[in-house]
C-alpha positions in Angstrom: 0.0 0.0 -0.2 1.1 3.6 -1.0 -0.2 6.3 1.2 -0.3 10.0 0.5 0.8 12.4 3.0 -0.6 15.7 2.0 0.0 19.2 4.1 -3.3 21.4 4.1 -1.3 24.1 5.5 2.3 25.2 6.6 1.6 28.3 8.5 1.7 29.3 12.1 -0.8 30.6 14.1 -0.8 34.6 12.9 -1.0 32.6 8.6 0.4 34.5 5.6 -0.1 37.4 4.9 -1.6 38.5 8.4 -4.3 41.1 8.4 -2.2 43.3 10.5 1.1 42.8 9.5 3.4 44.7 6.5 6.0 42.9 7.1 8.3 41.5 3.6 6.7 38.0 3.7 3.4 39.6 4.1 4.1 41.3 1.6 5.3 39.2 -0.9 2.4 36.9 -0.2 -0.4 39.4 -0.4 1.5 40.1 -4.1 1.6 36.2 -5.1 -1.2 34.3 -3.6 1.1 31.2 -4.2 3.0 31.9 -1.5 0.3 32.8 1.3 0.2 30.2 4.2 -2.8 28.6 6.1 -2.8 27.7 9.1 -1.2 23.9 9.5 -2.9 20.8 9.7 -2.6 17.7 7.0 -4.6 14.9 5.3 -3.6 10.6 5.0 -5.3 9.1 2.3 -4.3 5.3 2.0 -7.0 4.9 -0.6 -9.3 3.0 2.0 -9.2 5.7 4.4 -9.1 9.5 4.8 -7.6 10.6 7.9 -7.4 14.5 8.8 -4.7 15.5 11.5 -5.9 18.8 12.9 -8.4 21.4 11.8 -6.9 25.0 11.3 -10.0 27.8 11.1 -8.5 27.7 7.2 -10.0 23.9 6.8 -13.1 24.1 4.7 -10.5 26.5 1.9 -7.9 23.9 2.3 -9.9 20.5 1.4 -12.0 22.7 -1.3 -8.5 23.4 -2.8 -7.5 19.3 -2.8 -10.5 18.1 -4.3 -10.9 16.3 -0.8 -14.7 15.1 -0.8 -14.3 12.6 2.0 -13.2 12.3 6.0 -13.3 9.0 8.1 -11.6 10.2 11.1 -9.7 13.0 12.5 -6.4 13.0 14.9 -5.5 16.2 16.8 -2.4 16.9 18.4 -3.6 19.7 20.3 -6.1 21.8 21.4 -4.8 25.3 20.3 -7.4 27.0 18.2 -5.2 27.6 15.2 -5.4 23.6 15.1 -9.0 23.3 15.8 -10.9 26.4 15.0 -11.7 24.8 11.6 -13.6 21.7 13.1 -17.6 23.5 12.4 -16.5 23.2 9.1 -17.7 19.9 8.7 -21.2 20.3 10.1 -22.8 19.9 7.0 -20.6 17.9 5.2 -21.8 14.7 8.3 -25.4 16.4 8.4 -25.6 16.1 4.0 -23.4 13.6 2.8 -22.0 11.7 5.5 -24.8 11.0 8.1 -23.0 9.3 10.5 -20.8 11.0 13.2 -16.8 11.5 12.4 -14.6 9.5 14.9 -12.0 12.3 16.8 -9.5 11.3 18.6 -8.0 13.9 21.2 -5.7 14.7 23.6 -7.2 13.2 26.6 -6.8 16.7 28.4 -8.7 18.5 25.9 -12.2 16.1 25.7 -13.6 18.6 28.0 -12.3 21.4 26.4 -13.7 20.3 22.8 -17.5 19.8 24.9 -17.0 23.5 25.9 -15.7 24.9 22.8 -18.5 22.9 20.4 -21.6 22.5 22.8 -23.8 22.1 19.8 -21.8 19.7 17.5 -21.8 16.6 20.0 -24.1 14.8 17.1 -21.1 15.7 14.4 -18.3 14.1 16.2 -17.7 10.9 17.9 -15.6 11.9 20.7 -12.6 9.5 21.7 -9.1 10.6 23.2 -5.8 9.2 22.0 -3.3 7.1 23.9 0.6 8.3 24.2 2.6 5.1 22.2 -0.6 3.4 21.5 -0.7 2.1 17.7 -3.6 2.7 15.7 -4.4 0.5 12.8 -5.9 2.7 10.2 -5.9 -0.5 7.1 -2.4 -0.9 6.5 -1.1 2.2 8.0 -0.3 2.1 11.4 -0.2 5.9 13.5 0.8 6.1 17.0 0.8 9.3 19.1 4.2 10.3 20.4 4.9 13.2 23.0 6.0 16.2 21.7 7.3 19.8 23.8 4.9 22.5 23.6 3.5 23.1 27.1 0.3 21.6 27.3 -0.5 17.7 26.3 0.7 17.3 22.3 1.4 14.9 20.3 3.3 14.5 17.3 2.4 11.6 15.1 4.6 8.9 13.7 3.3 6.7 10.1 4.5 4.0 9.2 3.2 2.0 6.0 5.1 -0.9 4.6 8.4 -0.6 5.9 7.9 3.3 5.3 8.1 5.8 7.9 7.1 9.4 8.4 6.7 12.0 11.7 4.2 14.8 11.7 5.6 17.4 14.5 4.1 21.0 13.7 4.3 21.8 17.2 7.3 21.0 19.4 10.2 22.8 21.2 13.1 19.5 20.2 11.6 15.9 21.0 10.8 14.3 24.1 14.1 11.6 24.7 11.2 8.7 24.3 9.9 10.1 21.1 13.3 10.7 19.5 14.0 6.9 20.0 11.0 6.0 18.5 11.3 8.0 15.5 15.2 7.5 14.8 16.1 7.0 11.3 12.5 8.3 9.9 12.3 8.6 5.8 10.6 12.3 6.5 10.7 14.4 9.6 8.0 17.4 9.4 8.3 19.4 12.0 8.0 23.0 13.6 10.2 25.4 12.3 8.1 28.5 13.6 11.0 30.9 14.0 13.5 32.6 11.6 16.0 34.2 13.7 15.7 34.1 17.4 13.4 31.8 18.6 11.1 33.8 21.3 9.4 30.9 22.6 12.2 28.1 23.3 10.1 25.7 25.2 7.2 25.9 23.1 8.8 26.0 19.3 11.4 25.4 17.4 13.9 28.2 14.9 15.1 26.6 11.3 18.1 25.8 12.6 17.2 23.9 15.5 14.8 22.2 13.8 17.3 21.4 11.0 19.3 20.0 14.2 16.9 17.9 15.4 16.3 16.0 11.8 19.9 15.4 11.9 19.7 14.0 15.3 17.3 11.7 14.8 19.1 10.8 11.5 16.2 11.4 9.2 17.0 11.0 5.6 14.7 14.1 4.6 13.7 17.4 7.1 11.1 19.2 5.8 10.3 22.4 7.9 6.4 23.4 8.5 4.2 25.7 11.1 6.6 28.6 9.6 5.9 32.4 10.9 8.4 33.8 8.8 7.3 37.6 9.9 8.1 36.6 14.0 11.7 37.5 15.1 12.8 38.2 11.6 10.8 38.8 8.6 11.7 37.3 5.2 10.8 36.3 2.1 9.9 32.8 0.5 12.7 33.4 -1.8 15.1 34.3 1.0 14.5 31.1 3.0 14.1 28.8 0.3 18.2 30.0 -0.4 18.9 29.8 3.4 17.4 26.3 3.4 19.4 25.5 0.0 22.7 24.8 2.1 21.3 22.3 4.4 21.7 18.7 3.5 18.3 16.8 3.0 16.1 19.7 4.2 13.0 21.6 2.5 10.8 24.1 2.9 6.9 22.8 3.1 4.2 24.7 1.4 0.6 24.3 1.1 -0.5 21.7 -0.8 2.8 19.5 -0.8 2.2 15.9 -1.0 4.8 13.0 -0.4 4.1 9.3 -1.0 5.3 6.8 1.7 
């Protein structure tokens, strides 16, 4: 089986461009919408299963852009608005097309927060909590939540399919030792690189240099930097960022709609 991993969004919380920002990165994205970044999330298509990872406030736009018409289940990395704000967009998909609640796997600590945030969507989602290190079998794809360093209870997901391994950590400050051991040698590490320049939140996020170092530490065959807020700290254009990253071996910059076969 070959699965397709789609990066629905590759931006951090403000998105790119931000309505309130006039940095060089936001000006570039306004002049060329192809360089815009929606808030981070991903989608996995195994052929038999369609799995959504996180639901950013831009979810409707992302699903339309990628011609996605089916969602079988959802796994949430953590409970921050830029990752859950789009869940309400699935209401009418369930009511008008699916006609059955979508299983959603949340961090255990987020189950009550979900109910508080979406009291009118209880019939839309079948709420479950994931367990760290438990392997979830989705056909021939195996998905394992592993701890991240992000201040609140947060997972990254290790995906394994016919010998190929991909780790998705959109929000983390390095990795706990146990998680690093589990993802060592992955074919793809897709990870947080929120900051260009100084890292304002070193206990929750990484800079680009730190993300590259993490990829080297775990001996990832390819590192893809995502969750980019390129107007934080030192604003940068997409072209400048690509030039900087080109100096690193086996590292590339994620973009909205990027597809990885694994």
